[in-house]
Backbone bond lengths (Angstrom), bond angles and torsions (degrees), N, CA, C in turn:
res aa  C-N    CA-C-N  psi(-1)  N-CA   C-N-CA  omega(-1)  CA-C   N-CA-C  phi
1 M - - - 1.443 - - 1.541 111.33 -
2 R 1.322 115.89 -35.51 1.466 120.21 177.74 1.544 113.77 -64.94
3 N 1.340 112.84 -33.86 1.546 116.66 -177.92 1.544 109.56 -67.21
4 R 1.263 118.40 -30.08 1.492 120.98 -175.18 1.539 106.66 -60.98
5 F 1.346 122.31 -31.57 1.475 127.88 -177.45 1.500 112.37 -90.00
6 L 1.322 114.76 -28.94 1.523 118.10 -175.74 1.462 111.73 -72.11
7 F 1.353 122.10 -36.33 1.399 123.82 -179.92 1.557 114.52 -62.18
8 P 1.360 119.75 -54.13 1.376 120.81 173.65 1.500 113.48 -54.62
9 L 1.356 117.88 -36.90 1.434 118.14 -175.69 1.471 109.87 -69.16
10 C 1.294 115.45 -34.08 1.583 120.98 179.69 1.585 109.33 -62.36
11 L 1.359 113.52 -30.91 1.427 117.01 178.77 1.491 112.66 -76.83
12 V 1.294 115.62 -35.57 1.495 121.60 -173.93 1.480 112.64 -76.04
13 L 1.389 115.82 -40.89 1.465 121.37 -175.74 1.411 116.81 -48.83
14 P 1.348 120.30 -49.42 1.500 121.84 -176.27 1.592 110.81 -60.48
15 F 1.359 114.83 -36.79 1.484 116.00 178.91 1.561 108.94 -72.75
16 L 1.296 121.40 -36.15 1.418 121.33 175.10 1.445 110.32 -61.04
17 F 1.313 119.57 -39.80 1.458 123.19 -178.01 1.567 108.62 -64.83
18 L 1.246 115.75 -47.11 1.538 120.09 178.42 1.426 109.80 -59.26
19 L 1.320 122.41 -43.75 1.478 126.30 -179.10 1.558 108.42 -59.98
20 I 1.364 113.26 -51.72 1.467 116.07 -178.50 1.477 112.82 -63.72
21 Q 1.305 118.03 -37.68 1.421 123.63 178.76 1.490 112.88 -62.36
22 G 1.316 114.09 -47.87 1.493 123.04 175.68 1.533 112.84 -55.15
23 D 1.329 112.39 -48.55 1.511 117.57 -179.73 1.489 109.07 -65.66
24 A 1.305 122.01 -38.06 1.422 121.47 -178.49 1.474 111.65 -70.76
25 L 1.288 118.13 -31.56 1.471 122.87 174.75 1.546 111.28 -63.98
26 A 1.298 114.31 -42.13 1.475 118.21 -174.00 1.532 107.43 -74.13
27 K 1.393 118.48 -32.70 1.403 119.25 -175.49 1.562 110.63 -86.33
28 K 1.310 116.92 -14.83 1.446 120.05 -175.73 1.503 114.76 -67.81
29 E 1.330 117.96 117.67 1.416 123.55 170.83 1.529 110.67 56.95
30 F 1.317 120.06 56.48 1.475 123.68 -178.24 1.486 108.77 -67.82
31 P 1.283 124.65 160.08 1.354 127.35 -171.78 1.516 110.76 -57.06
32 P 1.308 119.49 124.93 1.517 121.42 176.02 1.499 108.72 -68.24
33 Q 1.355 112.85 164.15 1.379 120.20 -175.25 1.609 112.82 -71.59
34 D 1.237 118.72 -2.97 1.466 122.85 -179.33 1.590 109.99 -105.08
35 S 1.317 116.61 12.49 1.470 120.53 176.17 1.510 108.86 -153.51
36 I 1.367 112.25 160.64 1.486 116.49 177.96 1.479 107.42 -151.81
37 P 1.390 120.36 138.16 1.433 123.05 171.17 1.476 111.36 -80.80
38 I 1.303 115.84 129.61 1.500 120.42 174.02 1.610 107.62 -112.01
39 L 1.259 114.13 113.33 1.466 121.45 -171.51 1.530 109.53 -86.78
40 L 1.266 116.38 141.60 1.530 123.05 -179.05 1.477 110.87 -128.38
41 Y 1.373 115.45 122.62 1.478 124.51 175.36 1.534 106.30 -116.45
42 H 1.355 114.45 164.03 1.514 117.77 175.13 1.632 108.68 -126.59
43 R 1.305 114.66 -48.30 1.469 113.52 -179.47 1.551 109.39 -155.66
44 F 1.376 114.12 163.56 1.453 120.91 -172.67 1.455 110.50 -129.73
45 G 1.348 121.07 169.74 1.443 124.14 178.98 1.544 110.82 171.95
46 P 1.277 115.08 170.28 1.451 117.21 -179.09 1.547 112.02 -65.78
47 V 1.316 120.07 -33.47 1.392 125.51 170.22 1.498 113.33 -127.32
48 A 1.301 117.94 165.15 1.412 120.61 176.78 1.483 111.42 -82.84
49 A 1.347 115.75 99.75 1.469 123.28 -173.09 1.640 109.50 -75.71
50 D 1.275 111.01 -20.75 1.471 117.99 178.19 1.547 111.33 -159.93
51 G 1.316 117.07 -177.21 1.471 117.13 -174.51 1.579 114.66 -72.10
52 M 1.319 115.87 -12.34 1.449 119.35 179.48 1.501 115.38 -101.01
53 T 1.318 114.21 3.01 1.504 121.17 177.22 1.464 107.74 -96.53
54 V 1.417 115.07 128.98 1.430 123.94 174.94 1.624 102.31 -101.53
55 P 1.320 121.39 115.56 1.404 120.72 175.72 1.486 112.13 -51.24
56 T 1.295 116.93 140.41 1.497 122.65 -177.75 1.499 112.00 -55.65
57 P 1.390 120.65 -44.18 1.431 117.22 174.39 1.533 117.71 -58.58
58 V 1.322 115.80 -33.29 1.472 122.06 179.34 1.539 105.28 -69.13
59 F 1.330 118.55 -43.20 1.511 121.48 -176.31 1.559 106.94 -66.39
60 E 1.303 119.26 -37.89 1.409 118.63 177.04 1.506 111.29 -66.16
61 S 1.281 116.35 -39.59 1.558 115.92 178.85 1.473 108.58 -60.44
62 H 1.325 120.54 -32.58 1.499 122.04 176.70 1.510 111.37 -61.77
63 L 1.343 113.07 -49.46 1.469 119.63 -178.99 1.545 112.53 -64.90
64 K 1.328 115.50 -34.73 1.472 120.62 175.90 1.471 109.84 -65.61
65 F 1.310 115.39 -46.22 1.480 120.50 -179.37 1.509 109.88 -59.62
66 L 1.345 122.08 -48.60 1.407 126.17 177.45 1.515 109.55 -57.02
67 R 1.346 120.98 -50.44 1.378 120.03 176.62 1.517 118.57 -61.61
68 D 1.396 118.13 -41.22 1.364 119.12 -166.85 1.626 108.73 -80.69
69 Y 1.302 112.42 -23.86 1.563 116.66 176.83 1.449 114.74 -105.28
70 G 1.337 117.89 25.22 1.460 125.44 167.71 1.493 115.60 64.47
71 Y 1.310 120.49 38.84 1.410 123.92 173.47 1.557 109.94 -78.98
72 T 1.260 114.20 146.71 1.475 122.96 175.28 1.513 110.45 -106.99
73 A 1.375 120.79 116.39 1.425 125.75 176.95 1.418 107.40 -84.91
74 I 1.379 117.53 125.93 1.444 122.40 -178.86 1.523 108.35 -109.81
75 P 1.318 121.69 131.04 1.478 120.37 169.57 1.548 111.80 -53.32
76 V 1.324 118.06 141.70 1.453 117.49 -178.22 1.582 109.60 -61.31
77 R 1.280 122.18 -42.23 1.370 125.48 179.90 1.556 110.95 -54.58
78 E 1.344 116.91 -43.62 1.420 116.41 176.78 1.496 115.87 -73.26
79 L 1.335 115.46 -25.10 1.445 120.27 174.64 1.580 108.27 -67.42
80 V 1.319 114.03 -45.48 1.471 115.36 177.28 1.505 116.32 -60.77
81 D 1.363 111.14 -46.77 1.535 115.47 178.63 1.463 114.45 -62.41
82 N 1.352 117.15 -50.93 1.488 118.99 -172.20 1.519 112.48 -85.98
83 Y 1.308 120.04 -37.93 1.486 120.05 -172.83 1.486 110.97 -89.52
84 F 1.325 117.28 -62.80 1.416 122.15 -174.80 1.559 116.84 -71.62
85 R 1.278 115.51 -26.61 1.412 118.22 179.20 1.496 115.41 -97.68
86 N 1.320 115.90 -44.65 1.459 122.12 -175.92 1.522 115.65 -104.33
87 R 1.374 112.30 0.94 1.561 118.68 173.38 1.487 112.17 61.63
88 I 1.385 118.94 30.79 1.421 121.02 176.67 1.549 106.10 -92.37
89 P 1.317 119.26 114.02 1.382 122.96 -173.65 1.546 111.47 -60.08
90 P 1.320 119.22 139.93 1.546 119.95 176.45 1.574 107.52 -73.84
91 P 1.309 113.56 157.11 1.472 120.71 174.32 1.643 109.72 -53.35
92 P 1.240 117.04 152.61 1.433 119.90 175.33 1.521 108.19 -60.88
93 R 1.305 118.52 147.02 1.455 125.45 -171.66 1.514 112.96 54.82
94 S 1.310 116.53 55.94 1.445 118.26 173.78 1.521 106.28 -103.41
95 V 1.335 112.74 157.60 1.454 122.70 179.75 1.492 108.83 -150.88
96 A 1.351 117.80 156.77 1.463 121.22 172.96 1.509 106.28 -128.14
97 I 1.353 116.75 145.85 1.461 125.36 -174.07 1.523 109.94 -116.35
98 T 1.279 121.32 122.46 1.488 120.80 176.59 1.524 107.69 -131.27
99 V 1.365 112.75 156.65 1.480 117.74 176.00 1.604 106.12 -138.23
100 D 1.298 114.42 130.61 1.529 120.76 -176.38 1.623 106.49 -96.58
101 D 1.389 110.31 149.97 1.434 122.97 165.33 1.492 115.02 94.21
102 G 1.332 125.23 -46.62 1.371 124.46 -176.82 1.497 117.11 93.17
103 H 1.403 115.34 35.87 1.437 123.30 179.69 1.544 111.08 -63.28
104 K 1.332 116.32 146.03 1.447 119.76 178.54 1.570 116.27 -61.26
105 S 1.346 113.59 -19.70 1.499 112.13 177.01 1.486 116.26 -72.12
106 I 1.271 115.37 -10.25 1.558 122.64 170.07 1.535 107.05 -60.57
107 Y 1.294 116.84 -40.11 1.412 123.31 -175.93 1.541 112.24 -83.19
108 T 1.285 114.91 -37.30 1.528 120.61 -175.06 1.488 110.82 -89.12
109 D 1.352 123.60 -38.76 1.423 126.95 -172.20 1.515 114.45 -109.17
110 M 1.353 115.60 -40.35 1.471 119.34 -173.50 1.469 112.82 -81.80
111 L 1.404 116.77 -37.70 1.442 120.31 -173.81 1.606 112.88 -60.31
112 P 1.344 117.11 -46.81 1.470 118.24 -176.61 1.570 108.86 -59.25
113 L 1.349 120.41 -39.31 1.399 120.82 178.27 1.560 115.00 -68.72
114 L 1.261 115.74 -32.26 1.440 118.48 177.83 1.549 110.85 -71.24
115 W 1.376 113.63 -30.51 1.462 114.98 175.97 1.568 109.44 -63.79
116 K 1.386 111.94 -36.70 1.473 117.44 -178.16 1.460 115.34 -68.66
117 Y 1.423 115.04 -42.24 1.429 119.68 -170.45 1.568 111.47 -106.90
118 R 1.241 116.03 -10.45 1.509 122.74 171.68 1.549 110.78 54.79
119 F 1.239 116.62 53.70 1.468 119.94 171.83 1.571 107.80 -106.57
120 P 1.365 113.07 142.05 1.560 118.92 176.68 1.462 110.90 -76.70
121 V 1.357 117.68 148.17 1.425 122.58 -178.45 1.498 108.09 -138.19
122 T 1.368 117.92 146.05 1.432 122.32 172.15 1.506 107.54 -109.36
123 L 1.382 117.43 128.79 1.410 123.43 173.43 1.503 110.11 -102.30
124 F 1.328 113.05 125.60 1.500 120.39 172.75 1.579 107.29 -99.55
125 L 1.293 115.62 112.25 1.455 126.01 -167.61 1.507 111.74 -110.11
126 Y 1.342 117.99 140.28 1.442 116.60 166.30 1.575 106.66 -109.84
127 P 1.352 118.20 116.57 1.419 123.04 -164.12 1.500 118.02 -66.17
128 S 1.316 115.09 -22.73 1.530 120.47 -178.03 1.569 110.21 -59.95
129 A 1.381 116.41 -27.72 1.494 118.63 -176.91 1.488 112.55 -85.41
130 I 1.446 115.34 -25.69 1.400 118.09 -173.31 1.502 112.68 -65.04
131 S 1.347 119.80 130.45 1.421 125.45 -177.46 1.584 111.99 64.47
132 N 1.336 123.52 9.49 1.408 129.68 179.53 1.456 111.86 -122.03
133 A 1.303 119.50 -54.30 1.493 122.68 -174.56 1.574 107.93 -81.62
134 S 1.296 116.94 142.25 1.473 121.27 179.63 1.459 112.74 -64.85
135 Y 1.343 117.86 -26.73 1.444 118.27 -178.04 1.501 113.90 -88.42
136 A 1.321 120.22 -3.84 1.459 124.38 -173.54 1.435 111.51 -100.53
137 M 1.386 118.05 160.07 1.448 122.90 166.02 1.495 112.85 -65.91
138 N 1.338 115.45 169.76 1.462 119.40 173.41 1.491 106.78 -109.99
139 W 1.377 114.40 174.03 1.459 117.06 -176.39 1.540 113.00 -64.58
140 D 1.402 117.15 -34.53 1.435 121.24 -179.04 1.566 108.83 -64.05
141 Q 1.327 115.50 -44.11 1.402 115.78 179.29 1.574 114.22 -60.91
142 L 1.329 114.42 -39.70 1.458 121.43 176.97 1.520 112.33 -63.33
143 R 1.316 115.05 -38.25 1.503 120.01 174.56 1.533 113.83 -65.93
144 K 1.342 116.01 -31.79 1.409 123.22 -177.69 1.619 107.86 -72.31
145 I 1.303 111.95 -45.94 1.499 114.40 -177.58 1.522 110.54 -72.81
146 K 1.348 116.07 -25.23 1.525 117.05 171.07 1.476 113.75 -60.07
147 E 1.399 116.96 -34.56 1.445 117.48 174.28 1.460 121.89 -60.37
148 T 1.349 111.86 -19.80 1.522 117.98 179.15 1.574 109.42 -68.98
149 G 1.246 119.82 -29.04 1.474 124.74 -175.27 1.488 111.75 80.73
150 L 1.351 117.10 11.86 1.417 121.16 -175.18 1.471 111.93 -99.98
151 F 1.438 120.85 -8.92 1.403 124.46 -165.85 1.604 107.09 -124.62
152 D 1.276 112.08 142.93 1.444 122.39 167.02 1.488 108.68 -120.47
153 F 1.357 116.29 142.59 1.498 120.14 -175.79 1.502 110.21 -111.79
154 Q 1.364 117.48 130.57 1.434 122.43 -176.63 1.562 109.56 -139.27
155 S 1.234 119.18 175.49 1.488 126.83 -171.43 1.501 113.17 -90.01
156 H 1.412 115.33 137.32 1.381 122.53 168.00 1.521 110.98 -124.16
157 S 1.333 115.43 39.20 1.466 128.19 -167.16 1.569 113.49 67.83
158 Y 1.282 120.07 -178.44 1.428 121.38 -171.30 1.505 107.85 -81.95
159 W 1.402 121.39 -51.51 1.417 120.74 177.46 1.501 115.90 -132.06
160 H 1.329 115.05 30.21 1.510 120.60 170.34 1.635 111.40 60.10
161 P 1.296 117.61 55.41 1.395 118.70 178.18 1.469 113.29 -79.16
162 N 1.375 117.60 162.77 1.420 123.70 168.61 1.504 106.14 -95.33
163 F 1.371 115.37 105.05 1.468 120.60 -172.31 1.591 109.60 -63.69
164 K 1.348 116.95 -29.74 1.384 116.70 -177.69 1.491 109.85 -64.61
165 K 1.312 118.41 -48.91 1.488 124.87 177.38 1.441 116.49 -60.13
166 E 1.385 113.51 -37.19 1.510 116.46 178.02 1.455 111.43 -70.38
167 K 1.306 117.92 -32.47 1.523 121.76 -177.36 1.450 108.21 -69.00
168 D 1.378 116.41 -34.50 1.509 119.02 -178.05 1.479 114.98 -73.30
169 K 1.393 117.46 -25.81 1.450 120.09 -177.78 1.500 116.69 -100.01
170 L 1.360 113.99 -10.85 1.452 118.20 -176.03 1.497 110.02 -109.78
171 T 1.388 115.32 157.24 1.445 119.20 174.64 1.604 106.59 -73.39
172 P 1.309 118.02 160.29 1.477 119.88 176.63 1.488 117.30 -49.95
173 T 1.356 114.50 -40.57 1.505 116.50 177.15 1.496 112.11 -72.58
174 E 1.359 119.92 -40.05 1.411 121.22 177.02 1.525 109.88 -61.42
175 Y 1.243 116.00 -46.34 1.465 120.88 179.61 1.452 112.82 -57.68
176 E 1.372 121.03 -45.54 1.419 121.98 -179.34 1.506 109.36 -62.94
177 R 1.315 118.25 -42.00 1.504 121.61 177.57 1.540 111.35 -62.70
178 F 1.253 114.02 -41.08 1.462 121.47 -178.06 1.580 106.96 -59.56
179 V 1.406 115.29 -55.96 1.441 120.17 178.63 1.516 111.67 -54.48
180 E 1.256 121.08 -48.51 1.431 124.11 -179.39 1.489 110.75 -58.25
181 R 1.334 119.93 -43.54 1.499 121.82 178.82 1.521 110.30 -63.59
182 Q 1.324 117.66 -46.51 1.514 123.24 176.66 1.537 113.32 -53.38
183 L 1.289 115.90 -41.63 1.416 119.86 -175.75 1.557 112.11 -82.22
184 R 1.278 113.91 -42.87 1.570 115.22 -172.67 1.560 105.53 -84.31
185 R 1.294 120.62 -35.67 1.508 118.16 -177.05 1.514 111.54 -65.58
186 S 1.325 113.84 -37.09 1.492 118.20 179.41 1.558 110.65 -64.30
187 K 1.296 115.48 -41.80 1.464 125.19 -175.51 1.558 104.16 -67.43
188 E 1.249 119.74 -50.23 1.473 122.86 -176.09 1.563 112.05 -63.00
189 T 1.365 112.62 -43.85 1.506 118.16 -178.09 1.479 111.76 -66.67
190 L 1.318 122.15 -41.02 1.466 124.86 -179.72 1.528 109.35 -70.02
191 E 1.285 117.33 -41.27 1.559 118.63 179.25 1.493 106.67 -65.32
192 K 1.324 122.59 -43.89 1.451 122.81 -177.28 1.526 113.60 -65.34
193 N 1.290 118.08 -41.49 1.444 121.13 -173.12 1.568 111.71 -87.83
194 L 1.317 118.77 -26.54 1.395 119.39 -173.83 1.517 113.75 -114.02
195 G 1.377 119.54 -9.98 1.398 124.75 -175.71 1.484 111.28 62.24
196 A 1.318 116.55 33.84 1.476 121.66 -179.48 1.466 112.19 -103.67
197 K 1.362 119.66 153.89 1.409 123.26 176.56 1.527 104.16 -90.39
198 V 1.268 119.45 112.57 1.447 124.45 -178.08 1.530 113.21 -105.81
199 D 1.253 117.49 106.66 1.440 120.57 -179.79 1.552 108.97 -144.89
200 L 1.311 119.01 21.73 1.463 123.43 172.99 1.586 110.49 -127.03
201 L 1.233 117.87 143.09 1.494 124.45 -171.13 1.466 111.51 -127.61
202 A 1.301 122.72 137.42 1.504 126.83 162.52 1.504 106.05 -103.85
203 W 1.335 115.65 126.07 1.393 123.54 178.36 1.631 109.39 -66.37
204 P 1.392 113.18 123.85 1.471 113.32 173.28 1.508 114.62 -59.10
205 F 1.315 117.44 131.30 1.418 127.04 -179.08 1.516 109.13 63.68
206 G 1.283 120.03 9.77 1.474 121.15 -175.91 1.512 112.55 75.74
207 I 1.348 120.65 10.06 1.423 119.83 -174.20 1.494 111.91 -86.34
208 Y 1.334 119.66 129.23 1.450 126.18 178.20 1.440 110.26 -156.47
209 D 1.293 116.95 159.31 1.507 124.94 169.47 1.506 110.81 -154.00
210 P 1.235 119.62 169.58 1.457 119.25 -177.82 1.436 118.74 -51.43
211 W 1.379 116.71 -35.68 1.451 116.99 -179.56 1.647 107.91 -70.71
212 L 1.266 114.88 -41.54 1.495 120.26 -178.10 1.603 106.08 -63.79
213 M 1.298 117.94 -42.37 1.444 123.18 -179.20 1.582 106.33 -59.24
214 A 1.302 119.73 -45.65 1.479 121.18 -179.84 1.513 111.59 -66.00
215 K 1.361 117.94 -38.20 1.454 121.04 173.43 1.482 115.40 -62.27
216 A 1.372 115.55 -34.01 1.439 118.01 179.49 1.524 111.34 -69.94
217 T 1.310 115.51 -37.64 1.525 121.90 173.18 1.449 112.78 -62.08
218 E 1.352 116.19 -39.15 1.520 119.38 -177.89 1.578 108.05 -72.42
219 A 1.339 118.99 -26.43 1.463 122.28 177.54 1.468 112.67 -80.80
220 G 1.274 119.42 0.55 1.457 121.28 179.38 1.531 117.72 93.87
221 Y 1.301 115.32 18.97 1.547 116.55 175.50 1.457 108.84 -95.21
222 R 1.427 117.63 133.60 1.422 121.64 -177.41 1.577 109.59 -89.76
223 A 1.309 115.57 -23.13 1.508 120.36 179.62 1.550 107.23 -154.83
224 A 1.358 111.14 158.28 1.410 122.05 178.88 1.483 113.72 -148.62
225 F 1.315 114.79 150.77 1.473 120.19 -164.97 1.518 114.05 -124.40
226 T 1.337 114.96 138.64 1.488 120.01 178.95 1.472 113.67 -101.99
227 I 1.300 119.84 -164.05 1.478 126.60 178.59 1.517 108.35 -121.54
228 E 1.375 119.50 24.72 1.438 125.83 176.19 1.507 109.15 -72.41
229 R 1.308 117.93 122.28 1.436 120.42 -170.48 1.564 115.36 -85.86
230 R 1.267 108.16 81.35 1.523 115.73 -178.43 1.539 109.72 -164.00
231 Q 1.233 116.99 166.07 1.496 124.07 179.98 1.552 108.37 -70.74
232 A 1.345 117.65 147.49 1.391 125.26 177.11 1.540 110.27 -90.71
233 T 1.363 113.04 134.15 1.519 121.20 -175.46 1.528 105.68 -129.74
234 L 1.359 111.20 170.83 1.453 116.24 179.96 1.468 115.84 -71.62
235 S 1.354 114.20 -8.27 1.433 118.52 178.82 1.535 114.04 -85.77
236 D 1.366 114.94 -10.97 1.433 123.76 178.51 1.546 112.28 -73.84
237 P 1.366 121.68 134.36 1.443 118.33 170.83 1.501 114.74 -54.76
238 M 1.278 115.42 146.77 1.470 122.75 -178.49 1.522 112.27 -63.24
239 T 1.366 113.16 -27.35 1.518 116.22 -178.55 1.549 109.75 -103.33
240 A 1.305 118.22 19.29 1.460 122.48 171.75 1.539 114.42 -150.25
241 L 1.322 113.99 55.93 1.452 121.97 -178.09 1.556 111.02 -84.02
242 P 1.341 115.10 129.00 1.390 117.51 -171.67 1.531 116.30 -80.37
243 R 1.263 116.08 158.86 1.551 124.74 179.83 1.413 110.39 -141.63
244 F 1.364 118.14 149.45 1.480 124.07 173.06 1.469 108.49 -87.38
245 L 1.366 117.33 115.95 1.463 120.25 174.24 1.425 105.47 -83.49
246 L 1.334 117.34 119.59 1.464 125.48 -176.82 1.511 112.68 -96.02
247 T 1.343 114.79 144.84 1.455 124.70 -178.96 1.528 106.15 -129.20
248 R 1.348 113.45 178.68 1.469 121.06 177.92 1.569 114.58 -57.65
249 A 1.349 113.56 -26.18 1.439 119.74 -173.81 1.590 109.84 -78.54
250 D 1.252 116.21 -16.07 1.495 120.68 -173.85 1.564 111.49 -85.37
251 H 1.275 117.17 72.72 1.466 117.24 178.23 1.544 104.00 -143.08
252 G 1.370 111.24 169.75 1.519 116.85 -179.29 1.522 113.29 62.82
253 R 1.343 112.98 -129.89 1.443 117.84 -179.23 1.515 114.70 -60.76
254 V 1.335 113.02 -36.71 1.480 118.90 179.98 1.533 108.48 -60.47
255 F 1.319 119.43 -49.42 1.449 121.45 -179.03 1.538 111.26 -64.02
256 A 1.286 116.61 -41.05 1.452 120.28 176.87 1.496 109.52 -58.72
257 G 1.364 118.41 -43.66 1.475 123.22 -179.05 1.556 111.30 -61.86
258 I 1.264 117.44 -38.59 1.435 124.80 177.90 1.540 110.88 -55.96
259 L 1.365 113.77 -48.53 1.410 119.86 -179.58 1.504 113.90 -68.51
260 A 1.361 116.20 -32.07 1.457 118.56 -174.58 1.515 111.98 -97.10
261 R 1.289 119.67 2.55 1.465 125.44 -172.34 1.538 108.61 -64.35
262 S 1.356 112.71 133.04 1.484 117.26 179.17 1.499 109.81 -87.48
263 P 1.312 120.26 133.96 1.417 123.78 178.24 1.493 113.87 -56.90
264 S 1.314 116.69 -34.09 1.449 122.50 178.65 1.470 115.39 -61.33
265 R 1.405 115.84 -22.36 1.425 119.06 174.32 1.461 119.27 -86.90
266 E 1.348 112.44 -11.64 1.378 118.36 -168.82 1.610 111.24 -99.84
267 K 1.219 118.23 -16.06 1.472 122.42 -174.17 1.513 109.96 -100.36
C-alpha cells in the first residue's frame, strides 16, 4: 500500500525542487534601493543572426521573468527625474528597459510582446537611419508605436559616429563642430518628427570622455548612458550612467543574476 504513494512522490519531488530553486534564485539579493539595472537591447528575431540580436523567445523569457517575479519597469525619464536628480529611491525590484538604434525588429518582434506584458521602453535613435536605412524603422512606424504609450524616444546622436575615430582625423575645431552637430541635430530632428522631448542621450559605441560629457550638457542633455555592464547608482555621473548590454546568452540564471547583482561586487 505504501509503494503506491511513493512512486508518484518520486516523480513530483524533482519538479518541486526546481520550482523552489528557481524562486529562491529570483528572490536572492534583489536590487537594493540604491542601485538599478538598466537593460540594453539592439534588435530581435527568431534566431540570433549576429551578436547584437536577442532571439525573440529569449526576450519574451526576460519579460515573463520580470512579470512573474514582481519587477517594476520604470521609464528612463522617470528614473532620471526621480532617482538620479531628486534622490527618490526606486521601488525594490525596479528595472529600466532601453533599445538602441531603431531597428525594424522593434516594430515587428518587440512591439507584440510589449502589448502582452505592458512594460515601458526607451528607444535611443539616430535619425539619419530612420526612413533611410533598410534595417531601420520609418517615421510612420515610430509614430504608430508612440500611440501605444509604451515608448519614449531619445537621442543616439545623428548618425552613430565613432567619436574616437572622428577626433583622430579632424582638427580640434572641426571635431568640436562635428560633435555639436551630431548632438544637436539628432535632438532637433527627433523632436520635430515625433513631438517628443529629447534630453537623454546614449553614447554611440559607448564612447565618452569628460569633454564629450560637457558637450552633451551644453547641447541640452540632462543624462547620458554608456554600455558598461553594471547597475547604475547615485555615485555614477549623470552623463555616464551604465547599462547591461544583453545578448542571446543572457537568459535563465544569467538574466536573474544580472537583476540581482550587487553594485559592491561590480566596482
